ZAMARGU-4260 file (C-alpha; in steps of 0.2 Angstrom, whole numbers, plus 5000, padded with zeros to 4 digits):
<rodrens>
0) 4849/4885/4788 | 4851/4892/4770 | 4844/4909/4776 | 4857/4910/4790 | 4871/4906/4778
5) 4866/4920/4766 | 4864/4932/4780 | 4881/4927/4787 | 4889/4929/4770 | 4882/4946/4767
10) 4886/4952/4785 | 4904/4946/4785 | 4907/4953/4767 | 4901/4970/4772 | 4911/4969/4788
15) 4927/4965/4779 | 4924/4978/4766 | 4922/4991/4779 | 4938/4986/4787 | 4947/4986/4769
20) 4940/5003/4766 | 4946/5009/4783 | 4964/5002/4779 | 4964/5009/4761 | 4958/5026/4767
25) 4971/5027/4780 | 4985/5021/4768 | 4979/5033/4755 | 4979/5048/4767 | 4996/5044/4773
30) 5002/5043/4755 | 4994/5060/4751 | 5003/5067/4767 | 5020/5062/4761 | 5017/5064/4742
35) 5031/5075/4737 | 5027/5075/4719 | 5009/5082/4722 | 5016/5095/4734 | 5028/5101/4720
40) 5014/5101/4708 | 5003/5112/4718 | 5017/5124/4721 | 5020/5126/4703 | 5002/5131/4700
45) 5005/5146/4711 | 5024/5149/4709 | 5022/5161/4695 | 5013/5174/4706 | 5025/5172/4721
50) 5035/5187/4727 | 5051/5185/4735 | 5044/5184/4753 | 5031/5172/4746 | 5045/5160/4741
55) 5053/5162/4759 | 5036/5157/4767 | 5033/5143/4755 | 5051/5135/4758 | 5048/5137/4777
60) 5031/5129/4776 | 5038/5114/4766 | 5053/5112/4778 | 5041/5112/4793 | 5030/5099/4785
65) 5044/5087/4781 | 5052/5090/4798 | 5035/5085/4806 | 5034/5070/4795 | 5052/5064/4800
70) 5049/5068/4818 | 5033/5058/4818 | 5042/5043/4810 | 5056/5044/4822 | 5045/5045/4837
75) 5035/5030/4831 | 5052/5020/4829 | 5058/5025/4846 | 5041/5020/4854 | 5042/5003/4846
80) 5060/5001/4852 | 5057/5006/4869 | 5042/4995/4871 | 5052/4980/4864 | 5066/4984/4876
85) 5054/4985/4891 | 5046/4969/4886 | 5063/4960/4885 | 5068/4967/4902 | 5052/4962/4910
90) 5052/4944/4903 | 5070/4942/4907 | 5067/4947/4925 | 5052/4935/4927 | 5063/4921/4919
95) 5077/4925/4932 | 5065/4925/4946 | 5057/4909/4940 | 5074/4900/4938 | 5079/4905/4955
100) 5063/4899/4963 | 5066/4882/4954 | 5084/4881/4960 | 5079/4885/4977 | 5066/4871/4977
105) 5078/4859/4970 | 5091/4862/4984 | 5077/4860/4997 | 5072/4844/4989 | 5089/4837/4988
110) 5093/4842/5006 | 5078/4832/5012 | 5083/4818/5001 | 5100/4818/5008 | 5094/4818/5026
115) 5082/4804/5022 | 5096/4793/5016 | 5107/4797/5030 | 5093/4793/5043 | 5090/4777/5034
120) 5108/4773/5034 | 5110/4778/5053 | 5095/4767/5057 | 5104/4752/5049 | 5120/4755/5058
125) 5112/4758/5075 | 5118/4776/5077 | 5111/4787/5091 | 5101/4803/5089 | 5116/4813/5094
130) 5128/4805/5082 | 5115/4807/5068 | 5114/4826/5072 | 5133/4827/5071 | 5133/4819/5054
135) 5119/4831/5048 | 5130/4845/5054 | 5117/4852/5066 | 5128/4863/5077 | 5113/4869/5087
140) 5114/4852/5095 | 5130/4856/5104 | 5124/4874/5107 | 5109/4868/5116 | 5119/4857/5127
145) 5132/4870/5131 | 5120/4884/5134 | 5113/4877/5149 | 5130/4879/5158 | 5127/4863/5169
150) 5109/4868/5174 | 5098/4856/5183 | 5087/4856/5168 | 5100/4853/5155 | 5094/4851/5137
155) 5096/4832/5133 | 5101/4830/5114 | 5092/4817/5105 | 5075/4818/5113 | 5070/4836/5109
160) 5065/4843/5092 | 5068/4862/5097 | 5086/4863/5102 | 5088/4882/5101 | 5071/4886/5110
165) 5074/4873/5124 | 5091/4882/5126 | 5082/4898/5128 | 5071/4890/5142 | 5087/4885/5151
170) 5095/4902/5149 | 5081/4911/5157 | 5078/4898/5172 | 5087/4910/5184 | 5084/4926/5174
175) 5084/4942/5184 | 5077/4958/5175 | 5090/4972/5174 | 5088/4990/5180 | 5079/4999/5167
180) 5081/5018/5164 | 5065/5027/5166 | 5072/5045/5167 | 5068/5051/5149 | 5052/5057/5140
185) 5049/5054/5122 | 5057/5070/5116 | 5073/5067/5126 | 5073/5049/5120 | 5073/5055/5102
190) 5087/5067/5105 | 5097/5055/5115 | 5096/5041/5102 | 5101/5054/5089 | 5116/5059/5099
195) 5121/5041/5102 | 5120/5037/5083 | 5131/5052/5080 | 5144/5050/5094 | 5146/5031/5095
200) 5142/5025/5077 | 5145/5040/5066 | 5128/5039/5059 | 5119/5056/5055 | 5100/5057/5055
205) 5089/5072/5054 | 5079/5073/5070 | 5063/5072/5060 | 5068/5054/5054 | 5070/5049/5072
210) 5053/5056/5077 | 5045/5048/5063 | 5053/5031/5068 | 5047/5032/5086 | 5030/5039/5083
215) 5027/5026/5069 | 5031/5012/5081 | 5017/5018/5092 | 5004/5016/5079 | 5011/5000/5070
220) 5023/4986/5074 | 5030/4987/5056 | 5041/5001/5049 | 5046/5002/5031 | 5062/5012/5027
225) 5063/5015/5008 | 5074/5026/4997 | 5090/5025/4988 | 5104/5013/4992 | 5118/5020/5005
230) 5107/5032/5015 | 5107/5022/5031 | 5091/5012/5030 | 5098/4996/5038 | 5109/5006/5050
235) 5095/5015/5058 | 5086/5000/5066 | 5103/4992/5069 | 5109/5007/5079 | 5092/5006/5088
240) 5097/4988/5094 | 5114/4994/5100 | 5106/5009/5109 | 5094/4998/5119 | 5108/4986/5123
245) 5099/4972/5114 | 5106/4969/5097 | 5094/4968/5082 | 5091/4952/5073 | 5094/4954/5054
250) 5084/4942/5042 | 5091/4945/5025 | 5077/4942/5013 | 5081/4931/4998 | 5072/4932/4981
255) 5066/4914/4982 | 5056/4917/4998 | 5038/4911/4995 | 5030/4907/5012 | 5033/4909/5031
260) 5044/4894/5033 | 5059/4905/5028 | 5056/4916/5043 | 5050/4903/5056 | 5058/4887/5050
265) 5049/4870/5047 | 5048/4853/5055 | 5059/4839/5046 | 5048/4823/5045 | 5064/4813/5042
270) 5075/4818/5056 | 5060/4823/5068 | 5069/4839/5071 | 5063/4857/5069 | 5074/4868/5058
275) 5074/4884/5069 | 5078/4901/5062 | 5086/4916/5071 | 5069/4925/5069 | 5060/4911/5078
280) 5073/4911/5092 | 5071/4930/5094 | 5052/4930/5094 | 5052/4916/5107 | 5066/4924/5118
285) 5057/4940/5118 | 5042/4933/5128 | 5055/4930/5143 | 5060/4949/5144 | 5054/4967/5144
290) 5068/4973/5132 | 5064/4982/5116 | 5068/4969/5102 | 5071/4974/5084 | 5070/4962/5070
295) 5076/4969/5053 | 5069/4962/5037 | 5083/4968/5025 | 5079/4971/5007 | 5061/4967/5011
300) 5054/4968/4994 | 5067/4958/4985 | 5054/4944/4986 | 5035/4947/4988 | 5031/4953/5005
305) 5013/4948/5005 | 5019/4930/5002 | 5031/4926/5016 | 5025/4939/5028 | 5006/4937/5025
310) 5002/4928/5041 | 5011/4940/5052 | 5003/4955/5043 | 4986/4947/5048 | 4991/4943/5066
315) 4998/4960/5070 | 4981/4968/5064 | 4971/4958/5077 | 4965/4970/5091 | 4968/4958/5105
320) 4986/4954/5108 | 4981/4938/5117 | 4976/4932/5099 | 4993/4935/5092 | 4997/4916/5090
325) 5006/4907/5076 | 5005/4888/5074 | 5023/4881/5073 | 5019/4863/5074 | 5002/4854/5074
330) 5004/4845/5090 | 5014/4845/5107 | 5028/4833/5112 | 5032/4831/5131 | 5049/4839/5129
335) 5044/4854/5118 | 5049/4872/5124 | 5039/4878/5139 | 5031/4893/5130 | 5025/4883/5115
340) 5008/4877/5121 | 4999/4865/5109 | 5013/4870/5096 | 5008/4888/5096 | 5019/4903/5098
345) 5013/4918/5106 | 5019/4934/5097 | 5025/4946/5111 | 5021/4964/5111 | 5039/4970/5114
350) 5045/4967/5096 | 5047/4980/5082 | 5048/4974/5064 | 5058/4986/5053 | 5059/4982/5034
355) 5071/4990/5021 | 5066/4992/5003 | 5075/4998/4988 | 5065/5003/4972 | 5074/4996/4957
360) 5073/4983/4943 | 5078/4969/4955 | 5064/4971/4967 | 5045/4970/4968 | 5033/4984/4970
365) 5026/4984/4988 | 5007/4981/4988 | 4994/4992/4996 | 4991/4979/5009 | 5008/4981/5016
370) 5008/5000/5014 | 4992/5002/5023 | 4998/4992/5038 | 5016/4999/5039 | 5022/5016/5042
375) 5033/5021/5027 | 5049/5032/5031 | 5057/5039/5015 | 5076/5041/5017 | 5082/5049/5001
380) 5097/5059/5006 | 5113/5056/5015 | 5114/5062/5033 | 5123/5078/5036 | 5137/5077/5049
385) 5135/5087/5065 | 5143/5088/5083 | 5135/5079/5097 | 5140/5075/5115 | 5146/5058/5119
390) 5130/5048/5123 | 5131/5030/5130 | 5118/5016/5126 | 5103/5015/5138 | 5093/5000/5145
395) 5075/5005/5142 | 5061/4993/5144 | 5047/4991/5132 | 5034/4994/5145 | 5041/5011/5149
400) 5041/5016/5131 | 5023/5009/5129 | 5017/5019/5144 | 5024/5035/5137 | 5015/5031/5121
405) 4999/5029/5130 | 5002/5045/5140 | 5005/5055/5124 | 4988/5050/5117 | 4980/5057/5133
410) 4991/5073/5134 | 4991/5078/5115 | 4975/5071/5107 | 4970/5076/5089 | 4959/5091/5091
415) 4942/5093/5085 | 4948/5107/5073 | 4961/5095/5065 | 4948/5081/5063 | 4936/5093/5055
420) 4949/5098/5042 | 4954/5080/5039 | 4935/5076/5036 | 4934/5090/5024 | 4949/5085/5015
425) 4943/5067/5014 | 4927/5072/5006 | 4936/5083/4993 | 4948/5068/4989 | 4933/5056/4987
430) 4924/5068/4976 | 4938/5073/4964 | 4949/5057/4964 | 4938/5043/4971 | 4951/5039/4985
435) 4945/5037/5003 | 4956/5037/5019 | 4949/5021/5027 | 4947/5017/5046 | 4964/5010/5048
440) 4972/5026/5043 | 4962/5036/5054 | 4965/5024/5069 | 4984/5025/5065 | 4983/5044/5064
445) 4975/5046/5081 | 4989/5038/5089 | 5004/5043/5077 | 5000/5062/5078 | 5000/5064/5098
450) 5016/5053/5099 | 5024/5064/5086 | 5020/5079/5096 | 5027/5071/5112 | 5043/5068/5102
455) 5045/5086/5099 | 5036/5089/5082 | 5020/5097/5078 | 5003/5090/5074 | 5002/5098/5057
460) 5019/5090/5052 | 5013/5073/5058 | 4996/5075/5048 | 5006/5081/5033 | 5018/5066/5033
465) 5004/5053/5036 | 4993/5060/5022 | 5007/5061/5010 | 5013/5043/5013 | 4996/5034/5016
470) 4983/5043/5006 | 4991/5053/4992 | 5003/5039/4988 | 4987/5030/4981 | 4986/5043/4967
475) 5001/5033/4958 | 4988/5020/4953 | 4977/5033/4944 | 4979/5040/4927 | 4990/5055/4931
480) 4989/5063/4914 | 4970/5065/4917 | 4971/5072/4935 | 4985/5085/4933 | 4972/5099/4934
485) 4963/5091/4949 | 4980/5089/4958 | 4983/5108/4956 | 4966/5111/4963 | 4970/5100/4978
490) 4986/5109/4982 | 4976/5125/4982 | 4964/5117/4994 | 4978/5111/5006 | 4984/5129/5007
495) 4967/5135/5010 | 4964/5122/5024 | 4981/5123/5033 | 4989/5139/5027 | 5001/5143/5013
500) 5015/5130/5012 | 5010/5121/5029 | 5008/5104/5021 | 5025/5104/5013 | 5027/5085/5012
505) 5010/5083/5003 | 5013/5098/4991 | 5030/5092/4987 | 5024/5074/4983 | 5009/5081/4973
510) 5020/5092/4963 | 5032/5077/4959 | 5016/5068/4952 | 5011/5083/4941 | 5029/5083/4934
515) 5028/5065/4929 | 5016/5069/4915
</rodrens>
């Protein structure tokens, strides 16, 4: 034990002495660097032999030296201030989000407590379920009863827990499918929708945005519209609902959203009723029709997408649509909605989910998990007004659009030449940047590109956009200051593979990355 203590003493002493020498040497070096007296002393030793131009050079040298010293000190101070300001902002945002989450949970807890107390009071006074619903302010009770219109299967208030979904069942008892328009192909559909936005809604979109929208919806059910505020991100899917004569459902995302109950509701154990949301009702009703249904997740990244939308992201990735099932309640009641077997909701195919995202201090960064599954459309500029013929809305079925998607993949498949170029580019990116495409991206590409061509675009444009938003976007996670030269080489390689300037989206994005550092 004594030998160990001696060794420990000698070791720690030598270590501390080394640290002291380092600090002392650094401090002495800094003092020597700014020692004006020493500088003047050295100057005097040689000043007697100076000519006039030597004096000019000496003064310039000293001035440059002291400017450098002041600049270094100023830069250090600015860096420290910037870091402190950044930390304060980050900590402040985290505190605000945490407080909002706590307040939201408190509101939910107090609401449940209020309902529990009212239920207990009602039980003691012998109130009926309908009267209790009126006290709780559940307007859906009256809606459900009135929506049946005197049908032979009227929704009876008090016995059911899904008032709104049962009302949907009653609404579609005698449903007759409308006459759908099947006269247009995909290219005509894109042009017609663009003219409708212009003539009926005074919304102006570039034709490329419309093509990306329809082509993107062929390869994924989730579209992410991002860009600066005021460029028409929410208006685009809203106009789509108007065009297809089936208004979009808007779910305004709140900062406190943490799980799927915000989208699909939850079962209240005290009132024995299910708190139904507009999105739940829209998903359920979509199973009854062949319309194109659009659900807008407005300000999608104001809360963490991978929290409240995680289960849907997984469901929409399943290859078999018959497996797209979401458990709403754990068991069935005799009077539950018809299309909720065993408490499970079948997610229909005829729904498109469109999220909007702003990138600022009030939002969260969208994770790779979401970016990989969605198609990102960047809307960064205001639309330019143009003249268009008056174009009415159309009633087009989802089945017709889906069949056009399938036909486009047959008519305009990705060529072997294009696949070979993509494979070469994949190997180049892996070797230089350690970033791979992945099977999901290739699967989306083989659907997106043919449909984009059918919409009136070119295969090169489609590949260019998909690579820029799906693959090269991953470069943001790398150390950009170390890969600037490699990015320049990648730009040259893209010109070599596809022709000078053909990959405009990719090159523009890579150039922006190079200018960041």
